[in-house]
C-alpha positions as CSV (number, residue, x, y, z in Angstrom):
1,M,109.5,50.5,85.1
2,R,109.1,54.2,85.8
3,F,111.0,57.4,85.6
4,I,112.9,57.4,88.9
5,R,115.9,59.1,90.5
6,G,118.4,60.4,88.0
7,N,116.1,59.8,85.0
8,I,113.2,61.9,86.4
9,A,115.7,64.5,87.6
10,L,117.1,64.9,84.0
11,K,113.6,64.9,82.5
12,D,112.3,67.6,84.8
13,H,115.5,69.6,85.4
14,I,114.2,72.8,83.6
15,K,110.8,72.7,85.4
16,N,112.5,72.1,88.8
17,G,115.2,74.8,88.2
18,K,118.1,72.3,88.2
19,R,121.2,72.7,86.1
20,V,122.9,69.9,84.1
21,F,126.7,70.2,83.4
22,L,128.9,68.2,81.0
23,F,132.4,67.2,82.1
24,I,134.9,65.4,79.9
25,Q,137.6,63.1,81.0
26,D,140.8,63.3,79.0
27,I,143.4,60.6,78.3
28,K,145.3,61.6,81.4
29,S,142.2,61.0,83.6
30,F,141.8,64.7,84.2
31,V,138.2,65.9,84.2
32,K,137.4,69.3,82.8
33,F,134.1,71.3,82.5
34,E,132.8,71.4,78.9
35,T,129.4,73.2,79.0
36,E,126.0,73.5,80.6
37,L,123.2,71.5,78.9
38,E,119.4,71.7,78.6
39,L,117.0,68.9,77.7
40,I,115.2,69.2,74.4
41,D,113.7,65.7,74.0
42,F,113.7,62.0,75.2
43,D,112.7,58.7,73.9
44,F,112.8,54.9,74.6
45,F,114.8,52.2,73.1
46,L,115.6,48.5,73.8
47,G,119.2,47.9,75.1
48,P,121.2,45.6,77.4
49,D,121.6,46.2,81.1
50,R,124.9,45.5,82.9
51,G,124.2,41.8,82.9
52,G,123.5,41.8,79.2
53,K,119.8,41.3,79.6
54,E,117.5,43.3,77.3
55,R,115.5,46.0,79.0
56,T,113.8,49.3,78.0
57,A,116.1,52.2,78.4
58,I,115.7,56.0,78.0
59,K,117.7,58.2,75.7
60,F,117.9,61.9,76.5
61,F,118.7,64.6,73.9
62,F,120.5,67.7,75.1
63,K,121.8,70.9,73.6
64,R,124.3,73.4,74.9
65,M,122.6,76.0,77.1
66,G,121.6,79.0,75.1
67,Q,122.6,77.3,71.8
68,Q,120.3,78.2,68.9
69,L,119.6,75.1,66.8
70,N,119.1,76.1,63.2
71,Y,116.5,73.4,62.4
72,P,112.9,74.0,61.4
73,K,110.5,73.5,64.3
74,E,109.0,70.4,62.8
75,H,112.3,68.5,63.1
76,F,111.8,68.3,66.9
77,T,109.5,65.9,68.6
78,L,109.1,67.9,71.8
79,T,105.6,66.7,72.0
80,T,107.1,63.4,73.2
81,A,108.0,65.0,76.5
82,A,105.0,67.3,76.5
83,E,102.5,64.6,76.1
84,H,103.9,62.6,78.9
85,E,104.0,65.7,81.1
86,E,100.4,66.7,80.4
87,S,99.0,63.2,80.8
88,G,101.0,62.6,84.0
89,E,102.1,59.3,82.5
90,K,105.5,58.3,83.7
91,N,105.5,54.6,82.8
92,I,108.0,53.1,80.5
93,P,106.5,50.8,77.8
94,N,105.9,47.2,79.0
95,V,107.4,44.0,77.5
96,T,104.7,43.8,74.8
97,E,105.2,47.4,73.7
98,R,109.0,47.0,73.6
99,K,108.7,44.9,70.4
100,G,106.9,47.7,68.8
101,L,109.6,50.1,69.7
102,V,112.2,47.9,68.1
103,I,110.1,47.4,65.0
104,S,109.9,51.2,64.7
105,R,113.6,51.6,64.7
106,V,113.5,53.4,61.3
107,G,110.2,55.1,62.2
108,Q,109.9,57.5,65.0
109,G,111.9,55.7,67.7
110,A,115.0,56.8,69.5
111,Y,117.3,55.2,66.9
112,R,115.8,57.3,64.1
113,K,116.1,60.4,66.3
114,S,119.7,59.7,67.0
115,V,120.5,59.3,63.3
116,L,118.6,62.6,62.5
117,Y,120.6,64.4,65.2
118,R,123.9,62.8,64.1
119,W,123.4,64.0,60.5
120,N,122.0,67.4,61.4
121,F,118.6,66.6,59.9
122,R,120.1,66.5,56.4
123,C,120.6,63.8,53.8
124,A,124.2,62.7,54.1
125,V,124.6,63.0,50.3
126,T,122.4,65.8,49.1
127,N,121.8,67.9,52.2
128,Y,118.0,67.6,51.6
129,T,116.2,68.6,54.8
130,K,112.6,67.5,54.6
131,N,112.4,65.4,57.8
132,E,109.3,63.4,56.8
133,I,111.1,62.1,53.6
134,L,114.5,61.3,55.0
135,I,115.2,57.7,55.9
136,A,117.4,56.5,58.8
137,S,119.0,53.6,57.1
138,H,121.3,51.0,58.6
139,I,124.6,50.6,56.8
140,V,124.8,47.0,57.8
141,P,121.2,45.8,57.5
142,W,119.2,45.1,60.7
143,K,118.9,41.4,59.9
144,N,122.7,41.1,59.6
145,S,123.6,43.1,62.6
146,T,124.2,42.2,66.3
147,N,121.9,43.8,68.9
148,E,124.6,46.3,69.7
149,E,125.1,47.2,66.0
150,R,121.4,47.6,65.5
151,L,121.4,50.5,68.0
152,D,124.8,51.9,67.1
153,V,124.4,55.4,65.6
154,D,127.6,54.8,63.6
155,N,125.7,52.1,61.7
156,G,123.1,54.7,60.6
157,I,123.1,57.0,57.7
158,L,120.4,59.5,56.8
159,L,119.4,59.4,53.1
160,S,116.8,60.7,50.8
161,P,114.6,58.0,49.2
162,I,116.5,57.5,45.9
163,Y,119.9,57.1,47.6
164,D,118.5,55.0,50.4
165,A,116.9,52.6,47.8
166,L,120.2,52.3,45.8
167,F,122.2,51.9,49.0
168,D,119.9,49.3,50.4
169,K,120.1,47.3,47.1
170,H,123.9,47.7,47.1
171,L,123.8,49.6,43.8
172,I,125.8,52.3,45.4
173,S,128.2,52.4,48.3
174,F,130.8,54.9,49.7
175,E,134.5,54.9,50.2
176,N,135.7,55.9,53.7
177,S,136.7,59.2,52.0
178,G,133.0,59.7,51.4
179,K,133.3,59.3,47.6
180,I,130.3,57.5,46.0
181,I,130.8,54.1,44.2
182,L,128.4,53.1,41.5
183,S,127.7,49.4,40.8
184,D,128.6,48.0,37.4
185,S,125.3,46.1,37.5
186,L,123.4,49.3,36.5
187,L,124.4,51.3,33.5
188,K,125.8,54.8,34.1
189,T,123.0,56.3,32.0
190,K,120.4,54.6,34.3
191,F,122.0,56.3,37.3
192,Q,121.9,59.6,35.4
193,D,118.2,59.1,34.6
194,I,117.4,59.1,38.3
195,G,119.7,62.1,39.1
196,V,122.8,60.2,40.4
197,S,125.9,61.7,38.7
198,G,128.6,59.6,40.3
199,K,130.3,62.7,41.6
200,E,128.5,62.7,45.0
201,S,130.3,62.3,48.3
202,I,129.6,62.4,52.0
203,K,131.7,64.9,53.9
204,K,130.8,64.1,57.5
205,L,131.6,60.4,57.9
206,S,132.9,59.5,61.4
207,I,135.6,57.0,62.2
208,G,132.8,54.8,63.6
209,N,131.1,54.7,60.2
210,Y,134.2,53.2,58.5
211,S,133.9,49.7,59.7
212,Y,130.3,49.5,58.7
213,L,131.0,50.9,55.3
214,D,133.8,48.3,54.9
215,M,131.2,45.6,55.5
216,H,128.7,47.3,53.1
217,R,131.4,47.4,50.4
218,E,132.1,43.7,50.8
219,K,128.5,42.9,49.8
220,F,128.7,45.6,47.1
221,S,131.7,44.0,45.4
222,L,130.0,40.6,45.1
């Protein structure tokens, strides 16, 4: 596969002087202009085609034209696009490479990028912002998720290492209100020893996060 037609037009729209516009369709089927966009990054991920067959797909990351993103420069991986541009490489990874892309789902792949953008490059609990430390964790673990759930950004939560470890071991969970829940299997004093007060909460949960948290709490309550 290669960048072709619409994909290459999106990737190179700034270089070629082309403009990208976002239109939104409302519940009455009216379409309205929302904003002009500009590309800031792209990456690859594994997803189903219209027939349900897995294939390598491209995910583009845009921002509103003229918008100033208040994130440190190191948060962005613009070298992804730049390296492809400089090398002239337009090929999408082959079948063998796809497995590596999926394995890197919590590394530097498109899923991690999506979760970073979704949570504004901040730990959902502490607002910690060091990108290299933050972990794009699945709410419902990869091994227990369907292929669709594995790539669903609503199944992702960005956490600093201590909270990620506790969340992964089901020693903490969160209500749909965002309020933290502490497991009875660990003494409250032990939580306090590692800096967890029990008063933490997440303020930016989406409706899409709720069903995944419901499943996480089912395991948590066992």
